C-alpha positions in Angstrom: 0.0 0.0 0.0 1.4 3.3 -1.0 1.2 6.5 1.0 -1.4 9.1 0.4 0.2 12.0 -1.5 -2.3 14.8 -2.1 -4.7 14.5 0.8 -4.8 13.0 4.3 -6.0 9.5 4.6 -9.7 9.6 3.7 -12.6 7.5 4.9 -14.4 6.5 1.7 -17.6 4.6 1.2 -18.2 3.0 -2.2 -21.7 1.9 -3.1 -21.6 -0.9 -5.6 -19.1 -3.7 -6.4 -19.5 -3.4 -10.2 -16.7 -2.5 -12.6 -16.5 1.2 -11.6 -16.9 0.7 -7.9 -14.5 -2.2 -7.6 -11.8 -0.4 -9.7 -12.2 2.7 -7.6 -12.1 0.8 -4.3 -8.9 -1.1 -5.3 -7.1 2.0 -6.6 -8.0 4.2 -3.6 -7.2 1.5 -1.0 -3.8 1.0 -2.6 -3.3 4.8 -2.3 -3.7 4.4 1.5 -7.3 5.5 2.0 -9.6 3.6 4.3 -12.2 2.2 1.9 -15.5 0.3 2.6 -17.6 -1.1 -0.3 -21.3 -1.6 0.3 -22.9 -4.1 -2.1 -26.6 -4.8 -2.6 -26.2 -8.4 -3.6 -25.8 -10.8 -0.7 -23.5 -13.1 -2.7 -22.1 -11.2 -5.6 -21.0 -13.6 -8.3 -19.5 -13.4 -11.8 -22.4 -13.0 -14.2 -23.1 -11.3 -17.5 -22.4 -11.4 -21.2 -19.3 -10.5 -23.0 -17.6 -7.1 -22.8 -15.7 -5.3 -25.5 -12.8 -3.9 -23.5 -11.0 -1.1 -25.3 -7.4 0.2 -25.0 -8.0 2.9 -22.5 -9.8 0.5 -20.1 -6.9 -1.9 -20.6 -4.5 0.7 -19.4 -6.4 1.1 -16.1 -6.3 -2.7 -15.6 -2.5 -2.5 -16.3 -2.2 0.0 -13.5 -4.0 -2.4 -11.2 -1.6 -5.2 -12.3 -4.5 -7.2 -13.8 -4.0 -6.7 -17.6 -1.8 -9.7 -18.3 -4.1 -12.1 -16.4 -7.2 -10.5 -18.1 -5.6 -10.8 -21.5 -4.7 -14.5 -20.9 -8.4 -15.1 -20.2 -9.7 -13.1 -23.2 -9.5 -13.0 -27.0 -8.2 -10.1 -29.1 -10.9 -8.5 -31.3 -9.0 -7.1 -34.2 -11.7 -6.8 -36.8 -15.3 -5.5 -36.9 -17.6 -6.7 -39.7 -21.2 -5.4 -40.2 -23.3 -6.9 -42.9 -26.9 -6.7 -44.2 -28.3 -9.4 -46.3 -24.8 -10.8 -46.5 -23.5 -7.6 -48.1 -20.8 -5.6 -46.2 -21.8 -2.4 -44.5 -18.8 -1.7 -42.4 -15.4 -3.4 -42.2 -12.9 -2.0 -39.8 -9.5 -3.3 -38.6 -7.6 -2.2 -35.5 -4.5 -2.8 -37.6 -5.3 0.4 -39.4 -3.9 2.4 -36.5 -0.3 1.1 -35.8 1.1 0.7 -32.3 -2.3 0.7 -30.6 -4.0 -2.1 -28.7 -6.8 -4.1 -30.2 -9.9 -4.6 -28.1 -10.3 -7.6 -25.8 -13.4 -9.9 -25.9 -13.8 -10.3 -22.1 -16.2 -12.4 -20.1 -17.8 -10.0 -17.6 -17.5 -12.7 -14.9 -13.8 -12.9 -15.4 -13.4 -9.2 -15.1 -15.6 -9.2 -11.9 -13.5 -11.9 -10.4 -10.2 -10.1 -10.9 -11.5 -6.7 -9.8 -13.3 -8.0 -6.7 -10.1 -9.9 -5.6 -8.1 -6.8 -6.2 -10.4 -4.9 -3.8 -9.7 -7.4 -1.1 -6.0 -7.6 -1.8 -5.8 -3.9 -1.5 -7.2 -4.1 2.0 -10.7 -2.5 1.4 -13.6 -3.8 3.5 -16.5 -5.3 1.6 -20.0 -5.5 3.2 -22.6 -7.4 1.1 -26.4 -7.8 1.3 -27.0 -4.1 2.2 -29.0 -1.7 0.1 -28.1 1.9 0.5 -31.2 4.1 1.0 -29.9 7.5 2.2 -26.9 9.7 2.6 -27.0 12.0 5.6 -24.5 14.8 6.4 -23.1 14.6 10.0 -20.6 16.8 11.8 -17.6 14.8 10.7 -18.6 13.5 7.3 -21.6 11.6 5.8 -23.4 8.5 6.9 -24.9 6.0 4.5 -28.1 4.5 5.7 -28.8 0.9 4.5 -31.4 -1.7 5.0 -29.1 -3.2 7.7 -28.2 0.0 9.5 -25.9 2.9 9.2 -22.3 2.9 7.8 -19.7 5.6 8.2 -19.1 8.4 8.7 -17.2 8.9 5.4 -15.3 11.9 4.0 -16.2 10.8 0.5 -19.2 8.7 -0.8 -18.8 7.2 -4.2 -22.0 6.1 -6.0 -21.2 3.3 -8.3 -24.5 1.4 -8.2 -25.4 1.3 -11.8 -28.0 3.0 -14.1 -30.8 2.5 -11.6 -28.7 4.1 -8.9 -30.4 4.6 -5.5 -27.5 6.7 -4.3 -28.1 9.2 -7.1 -31.6 9.8 -5.8 -30.5 9.8 -2.2 -28.0 12.6 -2.9 -30.7 14.6 -4.8 -28.6 14.7 -8.0 -30.9 15.5 -10.8 -30.6 13.0 -13.7 -32.1 12.6 -17.1 -32.9 8.9 -17.4 -34.4 7.7 -20.7 -34.9 3.9 -21.1 -34.2 2.8 -24.6 -37.2 1.2 -26.4 -34.7 -1.3 -27.8 -32.6 -3.7 -25.8 -31.2 -7.2 -26.4 -31.6 -10.8 -25.6 -28.2 -12.5 -25.1 -26.6 -15.8 -24.5 -23.1 -17.2 -24.0 -22.2 -20.3 -25.9 -19.1 -22.5 -26.1 -16.8 -21.8 -29.0 -13.9 -24.2 -28.5 -13.2 -24.3 -32.2 -12.6 -20.5 -32.2 -15.2 -19.9 -34.9 -15.3 -16.2 -34.1 -11.6 -15.7 -34.5 -10.8 -12.2 -33.6 -13.9 -10.6 -35.1 -16.9 -8.7 -33.8 -19.8 -9.6 -36.2 -23.1 -7.8 -36.7 -25.8 -8.8 -39.1 -28.6 -6.2 -39.7 -32.0 -6.3 -41.2 -33.3 -2.7 -41.5 -33.0 -0.9 -38.2 -35.2 -3.2 -36.2 -33.3 -6.4 -36.2 -29.7 -7.4 -35.7 -27.7 -10.3 -34.6 -24.3 -9.7 -32.9 -21.5 -12.2 -32.1 -18.6 -11.2 -29.9 -15.6 -13.4 -28.9 -15.9 -13.9 -25.1 -13.0 -15.2 -23.1 -10.8 -17.8 -24.7 -13.4 -20.4 -25.8 -16.8 -18.8 -25.7 -18.9 -16.3 -27.7 -21.7 -13.9 -26.8 -24.8 -13.8 -29.0 -26.9 -10.6 -29.0 -30.3 -10.2 -30.6 -32.0 -6.8 -30.9 -35.5 -6.6 -29.4 -38.1 -3.8 -29.0 -39.5 -4.1 -25.5 -42.6 -2.1 -26.2 -43.8 -4.4 -29.0 -42.4 -7.6 -27.5 -42.7 -7.1 -23.7 -42.3 -10.8 -23.1 -39.5 -11.4 -25.6 -37.4 -12.9 -22.8 -39.9 -15.8 -22.8 -39.3 -16.6 -26.5 -38.9 -20.3 -27.2 -35.2 -20.8 -28.0 -36.1 -23.2 -30.8 -38.3 -20.7 -32.5 -35.7 -18.0 -32.0 -32.9 -20.1 -33.5 -35.0 -20.6 -36.6 -35.3 -16.8 -37.0 -31.8 -15.9 -36.0 -30.1 -18.4 -38.4 -31.2 -16.2 -41.3 -28.9 -13.4 -40.0 -26.1 -15.6 -38.6 -24.1 -16.3 -41.7 -21.0 -18.2 -40.8 -22.0 -18.2 -37.2 -25.2 -20.3 -37.6 -23.5 -23.1 -35.7 -23.1 -20.9 -32.7 -26.7 -19.8 -32.9 -27.7 -23.5 -32.8 -26.0 -23.8 -29.4 -28.2 -21.2 -27.7 -30.6 -23.0 -25.3 -31.8 -20.0 -23.3 -31.9 -16.2 -23.7 -31.4 -13.5 -21.1 -32.9 -10.0 -21.4 -30.8 -6.8 -21.3 -32.4 -3.4 -21.0 -30.5 -0.2 -21.5 -31.0 3.4 -20.5 -29.5 6.7 -21.4 -28.5 8.4 -18.2 -27.0 11.9 -18.0 -26.2 13.7 -14.8 -25.2 17.3 -15.4 -23.5 17.8 -12.1 -22.7 14.3 -10.7 -21.3 15.4 -7.4 -21.9 17.2 -4.2 -19.4 19.0 -2.1 -19.9 20.1 1.5 -17.9 21.2 4.5 -15.3 18.5 4.9 -17.2 15.9 2.8 -18.2 15.1 -0.7 -20.0 12.6 -2.9 -19.6 11.7 -6.5 -21.2 9.3 -9.0 -19.1 7.2 -11.4 -19.8 4.5 -14.0 -23.4 3.9 -15.2 -24.8 5.8 -12.2 -23.5 8.9 -13.8 -23.5 8.2 -17.6 -25.1 4.9 -18.7 -25.5 4.6 -22.4 -26.3 2.1 -25.2 -23.5 -0.5 -25.7 -23.4 0.2 -29.4 -19.8 1.6 -29.3 -18.6 -1.0 -26.8 -16.9 1.6 -24.5 -19.0 1.4 -21.4 -16.7 -0.8 -19.3 -13.7 1.2 -20.4 -15.4 4.5 -19.4 -16.2 3.1 -16.0 -12.5 2.1 -15.5 -11.4 5.5 -16.6 -13.8 7.1 -14.1 -12.1 5.2 -11.3 -8.6 6.0 -12.4 -9.3 9.7 -12.9 -10.9 10.0 -9.5 -8.0 8.3 -7.8 -5.5 10.5 -9.7 -7.3 13.7 -8.7 -7.4 12.6 -5.0 -3.7 11.8 -5.3 -2.7 15.3 -6.4 -5.3 17.8 -5.1 -4.8 19.9 -2.0 -8.4 19.5 -0.8 -11.3 17.1 -1.3 -13.4 19.7 -3.0 -10.6 20.5 -5.4 -10.1 16.8 -6.2 -13.8 16.3 -7.0 -13.9 19.4 -9.2 -10.8 18.3 -11.0 -12.2 14.8 -11.6 -15.4 16.3 -13.1 -13.4 18.7 -15.3 -11.3 15.9 -16.7 -14.3 13.6 -17.4 -16.7 16.1 -18.8 -15.6 16.4 -22.5 -14.7 12.7 -22.7 -18.1 11.5 -21.5 -19.9 14.1 -23.5 -18.2 12.9 -26.7 -19.2 9.3 -26.3 -22.7 10.1 -25.1 -23.2 12.2 -28.3 -21.7 9.5 -30.5 -23.9 6.8 -29.0 -27.0 8.8 -29.4 -26.2 9.7 -33.0 -25.5 6.0 -33.9 -28.4 4.4 -32.1 -31.2 5.3 -34.7 -29.1 3.7 -37.5 -28.9 0.4 -35.7 -31.8 0.1 -33.3 -34.9 2.1 -34.0 -38.2 2.2 -35.9 -36.7 4.5 -38.5 -36.2 2.0 -41.2 -35.4 4.7 -43.8 -32.1 5.3 -42.0 -31.0 1.8 -43.1 -30.8 3.1 -46.7 -28.0 5.8 -46.2 -26.3 3.5 -43.7 -26.1 0.6 -46.1 -25.1 2.8 -49.1 -22.6 5.0 -47.4 -21.1 2.6 -44.9 -18.9 0.7 -47.4 -17.8 3.9 -49.0 -16.9 5.7 -45.7 -15.1 2.8 -44.2 -12.9 2.1 -47.2 -10.4 4.9 -47.4 -7.5 4.3 -44.9 -7.7 7.8 -43.5 -11.4 7.4 -42.7 -11.0 3.9 -41.3 -8.2 5.2 -39.0 -10.5 8.0 -37.8 -13.3 5.5 -37.1 -11.1 3.0 -35.3 -9.6 5.7 -33.2 -13.0 6.4 -31.7 -13.1 2.8 -30.4 -10.0 3.2 -28.2 -12.3 5.0 -25.6 -9.9 7.9 -25.2 -11.5 10.6 -27.5 -12.8 13.9 -26.5 -13.7 14.8 -30.2 -12.9 13.5 -33.6 -9.4 15.0 -33.4 -8.5 15.2 -29.7 -7.9 12.6 -27.0 -7.2 12.2 -23.3 -3.8 11.6 -21.9 -3.1 8.1 -20.6 -4.8 7.6 -17.2 
């Protein structure tokens, strides 16, 4: 454990043991702060579909000493192929930008296991089976009230409890939360033959249907199927046999993987935007990170990386600032343009891939092959995937 540099040793309460919360807890405990994680699940376990982990997120894992282990449990994703009716729409290769890292196809459970162990190895306390319901200022900090009693006081409260965050409401932080009409059904299947290679594959039919295939871990693949929850509120009860018959038409070379799907799990998404995701008081502060502050559609595949960068940026600000308020302000300043760019990109892309606006499929299918062909344009598009952009032309410094 290294010594605290910028601030005195802080008492920090982290709500949520997801990607953002676990990374923040591990980094801050390593920096010498006294950290306690409060997790709603009584027995948090590694669950979830595949994650597309981009370069910037990988750099944070490297700082935690986890990247080599994570890479050994993952598969590089070097190519992106989008088709419609078997015809190419987009074809991108990470090789277009030399000396940069390709994405990793990661199993969410593997990432959870590594991060949660890193939290404990760093010396942070973890309390499970407690649901945070309120945050109350007291003379020497803030107390978090949970279903099992009070915890704290803390100098800093970090809300990392996801897109449906309770802490966000408890802190009175105004948020714009817009559930997407479209979500996905997903499954993880065995892929011991490595059929997916190093490719993310999407097959589209208009803007209402798509099938996605993502390499997941070393010998599995995640299958995603677009679904409109308003028209099909019980889509998660679809008979897998009936679904396979429909999905095979879009699966192309991955029809064999579709045939291995024996159940489907629903995933719903929301667009969450919090204009001012923090509160600063006398000798105490609170801040939201991860999906609690900026959930978005997974279309660009940068959500996990943004959560990791949140954690690293917050830890860095606390390491160098002279006061808690200054650290939170600096963290927000560093994150603002980065998050705004990816939120804008995601909102702009969404109608072309998941919406009822079928006419948008026409320019997408006509212009996609043209725009992704010139090397300069392909480089520009691939650079957006590294999860480090603040605009088309500017980027963050390494975390």
